[in-house]
C-alpha positions in Angstrom: 11.8 51.4 -10.9 8.4 52.6 -12.0 5.3 52.2 -9.8 3.9 49.7 -12.3 7.0 47.6 -11.9 7.0 47.8 -8.1 3.3 46.8 -8.0 4.1 43.8 -10.3 6.7 42.7 -7.8 4.4 43.2 -4.9 1.6 41.3 -6.7 3.8 38.3 -6.5 3.5 38.3 -2.7 1.3 35.7 -1.1 -0.7 36.6 2.0 0.8 36.0 5.3 -1.1 32.8 5.9 1.1 29.8 5.4 0.3 27.3 2.7 -2.2 24.5 3.5 0.1 21.6 4.2 0.3 19.4 7.2 2.7 16.5 7.9 0.6 13.3 8.0 1.0 11.4 11.3 2.0 8.3 9.5 2.3 5.6 12.0 3.2 2.1 10.8 1.1 1.6 7.8 -1.0 -1.5 8.1 -2.2 -2.4 4.7 -4.9 -5.0 4.7 -4.8 -7.0 1.5 -7.2 -10.1 1.4 -6.1 -12.8 -1.0 -7.8 -16.2 -0.8 -5.5 -18.6 -2.8 -6.7 -22.2 -2.9 -4.1 -24.6 -4.2 -5.0 -28.2 -4.8 -2.3 -30.4 -6.0 -3.7 -33.7 -7.3 -0.9 -36.1 -7.8 -1.3 -39.7 -8.8 -0.4 -41.6 -5.7 0.2 -45.3 -6.3 0.4 -48.0 -3.6 2.6 -50.9 -4.7 2.3 -54.3 -3.3 4.2 -57.6 -3.9 0.8 -59.2 -4.7 -2.9 -58.8 -4.4 -3.7 -58.4 -0.7 -7.0 -60.2 -1.1 -5.2 -63.1 -2.6 -2.6 -63.2 0.1 -5.4 -63.3 2.6 -7.2 -66.2 0.8 -4.0 -68.1 0.7 -3.6 -67.6 4.4 -7.2 -68.8 5.0 -6.6 -72.0 3.0 -3.4 -72.6 4.9 -5.3 -72.2 8.2 -8.2 -74.6 7.1 -5.6 -77.2 6.1 -4.0 -77.1 9.4 -7.4 -77.4 11.1 -8.2 -80.7 9.1 -4.9 -82.5 10.0 -4.5 -81.5 13.7 -5.7 -83.9 16.3 -8.7 -82.7 18.5 -8.1 -81.7 22.0 -6.6 -83.8 24.7 -3.3 -84.0 26.5 -0.3 -85.2 24.5 3.3 -85.1 25.5 4.7 -81.6 24.8 1.3 -79.9 24.3 0.5 -76.7 26.3 -1.9 -77.0 29.1 -5.5 -77.3 28.3 -6.5 -73.6 28.9 -3.8 -72.4 26.5 -5.0 -74.7 23.9 -8.6 -73.5 24.4 -7.5 -69.8 24.1 -5.6 -70.7 20.9 -8.7 -72.2 19.5 -10.7 -69.2 20.2 -8.1 -66.8 18.7 -8.0 -69.1 15.6 -11.7 -68.9 15.3 -11.8 -65.1 15.6 -9.0 -64.9 13.1 -11.0 -67.1 10.7 -14.1 -64.9 11.1 -11.9 -61.8 10.3 -10.6 -63.5 7.2 -14.2 -64.3 6.2 -15.1 -60.7 6.6 -11.7 -59.4 5.3 -11.3 -56.8 8.0 -7.6 -56.0 8.4 -4.9 -53.3 8.3 -1.8 -53.3 6.2 1.4 -51.3 6.5 3.1 -50.3 3.3 6.9 -50.0 2.8 6.3 -46.2 3.0 4.7 -46.7 6.5 1.3 -45.7 5.3 -1.6 -47.6 6.9 -4.3 -49.2 4.8 -7.5 -50.2 6.6 -9.8 -52.7 4.9 -13.4 -53.3 5.9 -15.3 -56.2 4.3 -12.5 -56.7 2.0 -12.6 -53.1 0.7 -10.0 -50.3 1.1 -11.8 -48.0 3.6 -9.2 -45.7 5.0 -5.5 -44.7 4.4 -3.4 -43.0 7.0 -0.3 -41.5 5.5 3.1 -41.0 7.3 2.6 -37.2 7.1 -0.6 -37.5 9.2 -3.1 -37.0 6.2 -6.1 -39.3 6.2 -8.2 -40.5 3.3 -11.4 -41.9 4.8 -14.8 -43.1 3.4 -12.9 -44.5 0.5 -14.8 -45.8 -2.5 -13.1 -47.2 -5.6 -14.1 -48.5 -8.9 -13.4 -52.0 -10.4 -9.9 -50.8 -11.4 -9.1 -49.5 -7.9 -9.3 -45.9 -8.8 -10.7 -43.7 -6.1 -14.2 -42.3 -6.8 -15.2 -40.9 -3.4 -13.2 -39.9 -0.3 -12.8 -37.3 2.3 -9.1 -36.3 2.3 -8.1 -34.7 5.7 -4.7 -32.9 5.4 -2.2 -32.6 8.3 -3.4 -29.0 8.9 -7.0 -30.4 9.5 -8.3 -29.0 6.3 -10.6 -31.5 4.4 -11.0 -32.1 0.7 -14.3 -33.7 -0.5 -13.9 -35.9 -3.5 -17.0 -37.3 -5.3 -17.3 -39.2 -8.6 -13.6 -38.6 -9.3 -14.0 -34.8 -8.7 -13.4 -32.3 -6.0 -16.7 -30.9 -5.0 -15.8 -29.2 -1.7 -13.1 -28.2 0.7 -13.1 -27.3 4.3 -10.2 -25.1 5.5 -8.6 -25.3 8.9 -10.5 -22.2 10.0 -13.8 -23.9 9.1 -14.3 -22.1 5.8 -16.1 -24.3 3.3 -15.2 -24.1 -0.4 -17.8 -25.3 -2.9 -17.0 -26.2 -6.5 -18.9 -26.1 -9.8 -17.0 -28.5 -11.9 -13.3 -27.6 -11.6 -13.9 -24.0 -10.5 -14.7 -22.6 -7.1 -18.2 -21.4 -6.9 -18.2 -19.8 -3.5 -16.8 -20.0 0.0 -18.7 -20.0 3.3 -16.9 -18.9 6.4 -17.5 -20.6 9.8 -19.6 -17.5 10.6 -21.7 -18.0 7.4 -20.2 -15.1 5.3 -20.3 -16.0 1.7 -17.8 -15.0 -1.0 -19.0 -15.6 -4.5 -16.6 -16.4 -7.4 -17.1 -15.3 -11.0 -14.8 -15.6 -14.0 -14.0 -13.8 -17.2 -12.8 -16.0 -20.1 -10.9 -15.3 -23.3 -12.0 -16.5 -26.8 -10.4 -20.0 -26.0 -12.3 -20.4 -22.7 -9.3 -19.7 -20.6 -9.7 -17.7 -17.4 -8.2 -14.2 -17.7 -9.8 -12.7 -14.6 -11.3 -14.0 -11.4 -13.7 -11.8 -9.2 -14.4 -12.4 -5.6 -17.3 -10.7 -4.0 -18.3 -10.7 -0.3 -20.3 -8.3 1.9 -17.0 -6.5 2.8 -14.7 -6.9 -0.1 -14.7 -6.9 -3.9 -11.4 -8.4 -5.2 -10.1 -9.0 -8.7 -7.3 -11.4 -9.7 -5.4 -11.7 -13.0 -5.0 -14.8 -15.2 -2.1 -15.9 -13.1 -4.1 -15.8 -9.9 -2.3 -12.6 -8.7 -4.2 -9.8 -7.1 -5.1 -6.8 -9.3 -7.5 -4.7 -7.2 -9.3 -4.8 -3.9 -12.2 -2.6 -2.8 -13.0 -2.4 0.8 -16.8 -1.7 0.7 -17.1 -0.2 4.2 -14.6 2.6 3.7 -14.4 2.8 -0.1 -10.7 2.2 0.0 -9.2 0.7 -3.1 -5.8 -1.1 -3.2 -4.1 -1.7 -6.5 -1.5 -4.3 -7.3 1.0 -4.9 -10.1 2.1 -8.5 -10.7 0.8 -9.4 -7.3 2.7 -6.6 -5.3 1.0 -3.7 -3.7 1.3 -0.6 -5.9 -1.2 2.1 -4.6 -3.9 2.6 -2.0 -6.6 5.2 -2.9 -8.7 6.4 0.0 -12.2 7.8 -0.3 -11.1 11.2 0.8 -8.7 11.4 -2.2 -5.6 10.7 -0.3 -3.1 8.1 -1.8 -0.4 5.9 -0.6 2.1 5.1 -3.4 4.7 2.3 -3.2 8.0 1.8 -5.0 9.2 -1.6 -6.3 12.8 -2.7 -6.9 14.5 -6.0 -7.6 17.2 -7.1 -5.3 20.5 -8.7 -6.4 19.1 -12.2 -6.0 16.1 -11.3 -8.1 13.6 -10.8 -5.3 11.0 -8.1 -5.7 11.0 -5.6 -2.8 8.3 -3.0 -2.0 8.9 0.2 -0.1 6.7 3.1 0.8 7.3 5.9 -1.7 5.0 8.9 -1.2 1.8 10.1 0.4 -0.6 12.5 -1.2 -3.0 14.1 1.3 -6.6 15.1 0.5 -5.5 18.7 -0.3 -3.1 17.5 -2.9 0.2 17.9 -1.0 2.7 15.3 -1.9 5.1 13.9 0.6 8.1 12.0 -0.7 9.8 9.5 1.6 13.2 8.1 1.9 12.7 5.3 4.3 10.8 6.7 7.3 12.0 10.3 6.6 10.1 12.9 4.5 12.6 14.0 1.9 10.6 16.6 0.1 7.1 18.1 -0.3 5.4 19.2 -3.5 2.4 21.4 -3.3 -0.6 21.4 -5.6 0.6 24.4 -7.5 3.8 22.6 -8.4 6.0 24.4 -5.9 8.4 22.4 -3.7 9.5 22.8 -0.1 13.0 22.5 1.1 14.8 22.8 4.6 11.6 21.8 6.3 11.4 22.1 10.1 8.3 20.4 11.6 6.4 21.2 14.7 5.2 18.7 17.2 1.6 18.9 15.9 2.7 17.9 12.4 2.6 21.4 10.8 5.5 23.1 9.2 7.4 25.5 11.4 10.0 26.8 8.8 10.7 26.0 5.2 11.9 27.3 1.9 9.3 27.3 -0.9 10.5 27.2 -4.5 8.3 28.1 -7.4 9.1 29.4 -10.9 12.6 30.2 -9.8 11.5 32.3 -6.8 12.4 31.3 -3.3 10.1 32.0 -0.4 11.5 31.8 3.1 9.1 31.0 6.0 10.1 31.4 9.6 7.6 30.4 12.4 5.0 29.8 9.8 5.3 33.4 8.5 6.7 34.6 5.2 9.9 36.4 6.0 11.7 36.9 2.8 11.5 36.4 -1.0 14.5 36.0 -3.4 13.2 36.4 -7.0 14.6 34.6 -10.0 16.3 38.0 -11.2 18.1 38.2 -7.8 15.9 41.0 -6.5 14.9 40.5 -2.9 11.9 41.4 -0.8 12.7 41.3 3.0 12.0 42.9 6.4 8.4 41.8 6.0 5.8 42.7 8.6 2.2 41.8 8.5 -1.1 43.3 9.6 -3.6 41.4 11.8 -5.7 40.4 8.8 -2.5 38.8 7.4 -2.1 41.5 4.7 1.4 43.0 4.1 2.2 45.9 6.2 5.8 46.7 5.3 8.5 45.3 3.1 11.8 46.4 1.6 12.3 45.6 -2.0 15.9 45.7 -3.6 15.6 45.2 -7.3 18.2 43.7 -9.6 19.7 47.1 -10.0 20.0 47.5 -6.3 17.4 50.3 -6.1 15.6 49.9 -2.8 11.9 50.6 -2.4 10.1 50.7 1.0 6.6 49.2 0.6 4.0 50.4 3.2 0.4 49.2 3.4 -0.2 48.8 -0.2 2.0 51.6 -1.6 5.6 52.5 -2.2 6.4 55.1 0.5 10.1 55.5 -0.1 12.7 54.8 -2.8 16.5 54.9 -2.5 18.7 55.2 -5.7 22.1 53.8 -6.2 23.8 57.1 -5.5 22.2 57.2 -2.1 19.5 59.7 -2.8 16.2 59.0 -1.2 12.6 60.1 -2.0 10.1 59.7 0.9 6.6 60.6 1.8 5.6 59.7 -1.8 2.1 60.4 -3.1 1.2 58.8 -6.4 -1.2 60.2 -9.1 -3.7 58.2 -11.2 -1.1 57.5 -13.8 1.1 55.8 -11.2 3.7 58.7 -11.1 5.0 60.5 -8.2 2.9 63.5 -7.5 4.3 64.7 -4.2 7.5 63.7 -2.2 10.5 64.8 -0.3 14.0 64.1 -2.0 17.2 63.9 -0.1 20.1 63.7 -2.6 23.3 62.0 -2.1 24.8 65.2 -0.6 22.1 65.5 2.1 20.2 68.4 0.4 16.5 68.2 0.6 13.9 69.0 -2.1 10.1 69.1 -2.1 8.5 67.8 -5.3 5.0 68.8 -6.0 3.1 68.5 -9.3 6.2 68.2 -11.3 7.9 71.2 -9.7 11.0 70.9 -7.5 11.1 73.3 -4.5 14.3 73.4 -2.6 13.9 73.0 1.2 17.7 73.7 1.6 19.1 76.0 -1.1 21.4 74.0 -3.3 23.8 75.1 -5.9 22.2 75.5 -9.4 23.9 72.4 -10.8 22.6 70.4 -7.9 19.1 71.8 -8.4 19.2 70.8 -12.2 20.2 67.3 -11.2 17.4 67.1 -8.8 14.9 68.2 -11.4 16.2 65.5 -13.7 15.9 62.9 -11.0 12.4 63.8 -10.1 11.2 64.0 -13.7 13.0 61.1 -15.2 14.3 58.6 -12.7 11.2 58.3 -10.5 8.6 58.1 -13.2 
């Protein structure tokens, strides 16, 4: 192998320092996604009666008055109750008559809903599920114009002039409307979230934007989350069809999720990979790191982690070459052509001190502090103490041939240190002038 070829192999060597990659201490990932979804289902609820309640009450009133005109005034008669009981009955009847005049009463429907009337008008409805419609006002046809609708969860919907103008959630958040659309929400603490909308050519909503002091959220035409910006940290969370897809941190790190459809058609989301600020990519299989890809495109295998999250041992693969690290130090390289560089030792400044290169032809070269100091050929001959000239050719060296005879090579001339037969000397000259150049 020529000096140039050897240098080319050596130039492939990284420095002793390990690649810049650290296992992220990924505790349980808490992803904060804020999605305010308001669903108002306005159904047409009809209350069915056998007849007009007011008419029924008027009939009852007339019947009561007819009874009053035909009965005999007080006095004891055979079979009557005692005087006090008759007096109390009279009082009860008078109160009932007054209530009929005012038309204050409560009805229970067949569905067990309670209807409360005040002054002959429907004022409140208490439904079997616990929801309450109060402050009811209706038009001449009985349609509800105004009401405060309290749901079983204690949320309240405010209905005015036949339209929903506000909504109070169980946590005290108020929702204000502009026509049919939410204009803004105000939390119990006074934090406002303003709504804005993007429409298509037909006026249909294709995007809804929510903006608050802490978050900026975007929803698609179906009301599903597309993107959330956390203003305090700069963290962006992206969604696809409402499912979390990626989290991008302000330092450049990323959390990427995988989606799959289960046998019953349910969409499942799993944590797929993490990319740290340096660009190292960690692929996950469940909670386990399955592989690591470095920014230069190389991959790591057989990873052993230390307690502090750094890599202790691993095999790095790049361009077909394999780099073996042990205790965070490069220990061996197997090149794509099967040549190997091993027995590596390093200086304090992390530069290479010594290495043994075995090329594809199995010629071995000892590398020492930036230069090839010894070469061993296939026949077992070795040249050592090598000095190279400016043309990267051997200038000086000591050759020990396969028989153990030594020669000194200087400036192209071979000097025997142990006198060999003439044939051996010629072979040595050939080796020094041809093979080692």
